[in-house]
C-alpha positions as CSV (number, residue, x, y, z in Angstrom):
1,X,27.8,46.6,9.6
2,X,26.9,49.7,7.6
3,X,30.5,50.3,6.6
4,X,30.9,46.7,5.5
5,X,27.7,46.9,3.5
6,X,28.8,50.2,1.9
7,X,32.1,48.7,1.0
8,X,30.4,45.8,-0.7
9,X,28.2,48.1,-2.7
10,X,31.1,50.3,-3.7
11,X,33.1,47.3,-4.8
12,X,30.2,45.9,-6.8
13,X,29.7,49.3,-8.5
14,X,33.4,49.6,-9.3
15,X,33.4,46.1,-10.8
16,X,30.5,47.0,-13.0
17,X,32.1,50.3,-14.1
18,X,35.4,48.5,-14.9
19,X,33.5,45.8,-16.9
20,X,31.7,48.5,-18.9
21,X,34.9,50.4,-19.5
22,X,36.4,47.4,-21.3
23,X,33.8,47.1,-24.0
24,X,35.1,44.8,-26.8
25,X,35.6,46.2,-30.3
26,X,33.7,44.5,-33.1
27,X,35.2,44.3,-36.5
28,X,34.6,42.5,-39.8
29,X,37.0,39.7,-40.5
30,X,39.6,40.0,-43.3
31,X,37.3,38.0,-45.6
32,X,34.7,40.7,-45.2
33,X,32.3,38.6,-43.0
34,X,31.0,39.1,-39.5
35,X,29.4,36.0,-37.8
36,X,26.6,36.3,-35.2
37,X,25.1,33.4,-33.3
38,X,21.6,34.0,-31.9
39,X,20.5,32.0,-28.8
40,X,16.9,32.6,-27.8
41,X,14.4,31.3,-25.3
42,X,16.8,29.0,-23.5
43,X,14.5,29.1,-20.4
44,X,17.4,28.2,-18.1
45,X,16.0,26.6,-14.9
46,X,18.4,25.9,-12.0
47,X,16.4,23.3,-9.9
48,X,17.4,20.4,-7.7
49,X,15.3,17.8,-9.5
50,X,17.3,15.3,-11.5
51,X,15.2,15.8,-14.6
52,X,15.6,19.6,-14.7
53,X,19.3,19.3,-14.1
54,X,19.7,16.9,-17.0
55,X,17.8,19.3,-19.3
56,X,20.0,22.2,-18.1
57,X,23.1,20.3,-18.9
58,X,21.9,19.6,-22.4
59,X,21.3,23.4,-22.9
60,X,24.8,24.2,-21.7
61,X,26.3,21.4,-23.7
62,X,24.7,23.0,-26.8
63,X,25.9,26.5,-25.9
64,X,29.5,25.3,-25.5
65,X,29.5,23.0,-28.5
66,X,28.1,25.7,-30.9
67,X,30.5,28.5,-29.6
68,X,33.4,26.1,-30.0
69,X,32.3,25.0,-33.5
70,X,31.2,28.3,-35.0
71,X,33.7,30.7,-33.3
72,X,31.3,33.7,-33.7
73,X,32.3,37.3,-33.6
74,X,29.2,38.1,-31.5
75,X,26.6,36.2,-29.5
76,X,23.1,37.7,-29.2
77,X,20.8,36.5,-26.5
78,X,17.3,37.5,-27.5
79,X,15.4,37.0,-24.3
80,X,13.8,34.5,-22.0
81,X,17.2,33.2,-21.1
82,X,17.2,32.7,-17.3
83,X,13.6,32.3,-16.3
84,X,13.0,29.7,-13.5
85,X,14.4,28.1,-10.4
86,X,17.3,29.6,-8.6
87,X,17.9,32.6,-10.9
88,X,21.0,33.9,-9.1
89,X,22.6,30.6,-9.7
90,X,21.3,30.6,-13.2
91,X,22.9,33.9,-14.0
92,X,26.2,33.0,-12.4
93,X,26.5,29.7,-14.3
94,X,25.5,31.4,-17.6
95,X,28.0,34.2,-17.2
96,X,30.8,31.9,-16.1
97,X,30.2,29.9,-19.2
98,X,30.1,32.9,-21.6
99,X,33.2,34.4,-19.9
100,X,35.1,31.1,-20.5
101,X,34.8,31.5,-24.3
102,X,35.6,35.3,-24.3
103,X,33.2,36.1,-27.1
104,X,31.5,39.5,-27.0
105,X,27.7,39.2,-26.3
106,X,24.6,41.4,-26.0
107,X,21.6,40.3,-23.9
108,X,18.0,41.5,-24.3
109,X,15.2,40.9,-21.8
110,X,12.3,38.7,-22.8
111,X,8.9,38.8,-21.1
112,X,9.8,36.1,-18.6
113,X,13.2,37.2,-17.5
114,X,12.0,40.1,-15.3
115,X,9.1,38.2,-13.7
116,X,11.0,37.3,-10.5
117,X,14.1,39.4,-10.8
118,X,13.9,43.1,-11.4
119,X,15.3,44.7,-14.5
120,X,17.9,46.4,-12.4
121,X,19.0,43.1,-10.8
122,X,19.3,41.4,-14.2
123,X,21.2,44.4,-15.6
124,X,23.7,44.2,-12.7
125,X,24.4,40.6,-13.6
126,X,24.8,41.2,-17.3
127,X,27.1,44.2,-17.2
128,X,29.4,42.5,-14.7
129,X,30.9,40.4,-17.6
130,X,33.9,42.0,-19.4
131,X,32.5,40.5,-22.6
132,X,29.1,42.1,-22.3
133,X,28.4,44.9,-24.8
134,X,25.4,46.1,-22.7
135,X,25.3,49.4,-20.8
136,X,23.0,50.8,-18.2
137,X,20.5,53.5,-18.8
138,X,19.5,56.3,-16.3
139,X,17.2,53.9,-14.5
140,X,20.1,51.3,-14.0
141,X,18.3,49.0,-16.4
142,X,19.8,47.7,-19.7
143,X,19.9,50.4,-22.3
144,X,18.8,50.1,-25.9
145,X,22.1,49.7,-27.7
146,X,23.6,50.9,-31.0
147,X,26.7,48.8,-31.5
148,X,29.3,49.5,-34.2
149,X,31.0,46.9,-36.3
150,X,34.1,48.4,-37.9
151,X,35.5,47.7,-41.3
152,X,38.1,45.0,-41.8
153,X,40.3,47.6,-43.5
154,X,40.2,50.5,-41.1
155,X,38.3,52.0,-38.1
156,X,35.4,53.2,-40.2
157,X,31.9,52.0,-39.1
158,X,30.8,49.4,-41.6
159,X,27.7,48.1,-40.0
160,X,25.4,48.8,-37.0
161,X,23.6,46.5,-34.6
162,X,20.5,47.7,-32.7
163,X,19.8,45.6,-29.6
164,X,16.4,46.7,-28.2
165,X,14.1,46.0,-25.2
166,X,10.7,45.0,-26.6
167,X,9.4,45.1,-23.0
168,X,7.2,42.4,-21.5
169,X,3.5,43.0,-20.8
170,X,1.0,45.7,-21.3
171,X,1.1,48.4,-18.7
172,X,-2.4,49.8,-19.6
173,X,-5.2,48.1,-17.7
174,X,-7.7,47.9,-20.5
175,X,-5.1,46.7,-23.1
176,X,-4.4,43.0,-22.8
177,X,-1.3,41.3,-24.2
178,X,2.4,41.7,-24.6
179,X,4.4,44.9,-24.3
180,X,5.4,47.2,-27.2
181,X,8.1,49.8,-28.1
182,X,7.5,53.2,-26.6
183,X,7.3,56.2,-28.9
184,X,10.6,57.4,-27.3
185,X,12.3,54.1,-28.4
186,X,11.0,54.5,-32.0
187,X,12.2,58.1,-32.1
188,X,15.6,57.0,-30.7
189,X,16.1,54.4,-33.4
190,X,15.0,56.8,-36.1
191,X,17.3,59.5,-34.8
192,X,20.3,57.0,-34.6
193,X,19.7,55.8,-38.2
194,X,19.4,59.3,-39.6
195,X,22.5,60.7,-37.8
196,X,24.5,57.7,-39.1
197,X,23.2,58.3,-42.7
198,X,24.2,61.9,-42.5
199,X,27.7,61.1,-41.2
200,X,28.0,58.5,-44.0
201,X,27.5,61.0,-46.8
202,X,23.8,60.5,-47.1
203,X,24.0,56.7,-47.5
204,X,22.3,54.6,-44.8
205,X,24.6,52.4,-42.8
206,X,23.6,48.7,-43.2
207,X,22.3,47.5,-39.9
208,X,20.5,44.7,-38.1
209,X,18.0,44.7,-35.1
210,X,17.5,42.2,-32.4
211,X,14.9,42.0,-29.6
212,X,12.5,39.5,-28.1
213,X,8.9,40.1,-29.0
214,X,8.0,40.2,-32.7
215,X,6.6,43.3,-34.5
216,X,2.9,43.3,-35.6
217,X,4.2,43.3,-39.2
218,X,5.4,39.7,-38.9
219,X,2.0,38.2,-39.1
220,X,1.0,40.5,-41.9
221,X,4.1,39.5,-43.9
222,X,3.7,35.8,-43.2
223,X,0.0,35.7,-44.1
224,X,0.7,37.2,-47.5
225,X,0.1,34.4,-50.0
226,X,2.8,35.9,-52.3
227,X,5.4,36.1,-49.5
228,X,9.1,35.6,-50.1
229,X,10.2,33.5,-47.1
230,X,12.2,30.6,-45.7
231,X,11.4,28.5,-42.7
232,X,8.2,27.6,-40.8
233,X,5.5,28.9,-38.5
234,X,4.0,26.2,-36.3
235,X,2.1,28.7,-34.0
236,X,0.5,32.1,-34.3
237,X,2.8,35.1,-33.8
238,X,2.4,36.9,-30.5
239,X,3.4,40.5,-31.1
240,X,3.0,43.5,-28.8
241,X,-0.6,44.6,-28.2
242,X,0.0,48.1,-29.8
243,X,1.8,49.1,-33.0
244,X,3.9,52.2,-32.3
245,X,5.7,52.4,-35.6
246,X,9.0,50.8,-35.1
247,X,8.9,48.9,-38.4
248,X,7.9,52.1,-40.2
249,X,10.9,53.9,-38.8
250,X,13.2,51.0,-40.0
251,X,11.7,51.1,-43.5
252,X,11.7,54.9,-43.8
253,X,15.3,55.4,-42.7
254,X,16.5,52.6,-45.0
255,X,19.2,51.4,-42.5
256,X,17.8,48.2,-40.9
257,X,17.9,45.3,-43.4
258,X,17.1,42.5,-41.0
259,X,15.2,42.0,-37.7
260,X,15.6,38.8,-35.6
261,X,13.5,37.9,-32.5
262,X,12.5,35.0,-30.3
263,X,9.4,34.6,-28.1
264,X,7.3,32.3,-30.3
265,X,9.2,29.0,-29.8
266,X,7.6,27.1,-32.7
267,X,8.4,29.7,-35.4
268,X,11.8,30.0,-37.1
269,X,10.9,31.7,-40.4
270,X,12.4,34.7,-42.2
271,X,10.1,36.7,-44.5
272,X,10.9,39.7,-46.7
273,X,8.6,42.7,-46.2
274,X,9.2,46.1,-47.7
275,X,12.9,45.5,-48.2
276,X,13.5,44.2,-44.7
277,X,13.9,40.6,-43.5
278,X,11.7,39.8,-40.6
279,X,13.0,36.7,-38.9
280,X,13.0,34.4,-35.9
281,X,15.9,32.6,-34.2
282,X,15.5,28.9,-33.3
283,X,14.4,27.8,-29.9
284,X,17.7,27.2,-28.0
285,X,16.5,25.5,-24.8
286,X,15.3,22.1,-23.7
287,X,12.3,20.6,-21.9
288,X,11.8,23.4,-19.4
289,X,9.0,25.0,-21.5
290,X,6.9,24.3,-24.6
291,X,8.7,23.4,-27.8
292,X,8.1,21.4,-30.9
293,X,11.1,22.2,-33.1
294,X,14.5,20.6,-32.6
295,X,16.6,22.9,-30.4
296,X,19.3,24.9,-32.2
297,X,20.5,28.4,-33.0
298,X,20.4,30.9,-35.9
299,X,23.6,31.8,-37.6
300,X,23.8,35.2,-39.3
301,X,26.8,36.3,-41.4
302,X,27.0,39.9,-42.4
303,X,28.8,40.9,-45.6
304,X,30.9,44.0,-45.4
305,X,29.8,46.8,-47.7
306,X,26.7,45.0,-48.8
307,X,23.0,45.4,-47.9
308,X,23.0,41.6,-47.6
309,X,23.5,38.7,-45.2
310,X,23.5,35.0,-45.1
311,X,21.7,32.9,-42.5
312,X,20.8,29.4,-41.5
313,X,19.6,27.3,-38.6
314,X,22.1,25.0,-36.9
315,X,20.3,22.2,-35.1
316,X,21.5,20.3,-32.1
317,X,22.7,17.3,-34.0
318,X,24.7,19.4,-36.4
319,X,22.2,19.5,-39.2
320,X,22.0,22.8,-41.2
321,X,18.5,23.8,-42.4
322,X,17.0,26.7,-44.2
323,X,20.2,28.1,-45.6
324,X,19.4,31.5,-47.2
325,X,20.8,34.8,-48.5
326,X,19.0,38.1,-48.2
327,X,20.0,40.7,-50.8
328,X,18.2,43.3,-52.8
329,X,15.3,43.0,-50.5
330,X,14.7,39.3,-51.3
331,X,15.4,35.9,-49.7
332,X,17.0,33.3,-51.9
């Protein structure tokens, strides 16, 4: 029995290592664009009830329809993706679906994903896909990622994507609320950006950041009566309980031009703040949790060599709303 168990463990470990070794290479298209589709807060629930199953099928129908239609270069899944019901079955179905379309993806934990499955269990599912860009850290959880997007002309790094774990809940007894970036994470991002700037002749490399829980600066930017924005806020922002300086690191290094999160289902705005676009995706699930916006996704198109990107919301019925361009620190 022990030998059989050991063999299974070794086989699973080898499978994970092979999957990680075949990391897809991201590259701008010949037209100088790189398209990202953001799915967020899908709240996948594998249950036996007829109603839950019908809602689940709507979610997967949207996933397939949008990938087929948009043909993205990358899919980002910004948390609260598989949250209820039979989670093993949920992860298996999700990965089978993503593998079918052979599009590179990066997954980030939300606050609900690790509530019944551990972070190590989730990580083992995610990195088993040959199309996952995720890697494991020393704790066998999903590592914060710096992902290169190469130039359309050569192998030079033209853009960077930072996919980060914004954690889930406070770990300090007397501090209530959602989790926050650790000082080590802030230092890591700052160090990555500065090293890339130095290697790029002193010019910051244009980059984007993705994670689940919004930064405290979101509400400050949105509440500014003179804000430059696009989209709507139908609920109060729910940032981490402590501010550890992640946004300051982004602004000071000059690399990150846009941040996109999920978590607050009824918000989908993008607002400019200190030269950075702070934005939400669009709730991408169905009636398995609260929601008051029509389900959809956010599309983001990076422009090679420019500190600029285009974005819009693609709703479930095909409608495009809130088309915008961010350039020169402003939304138009």
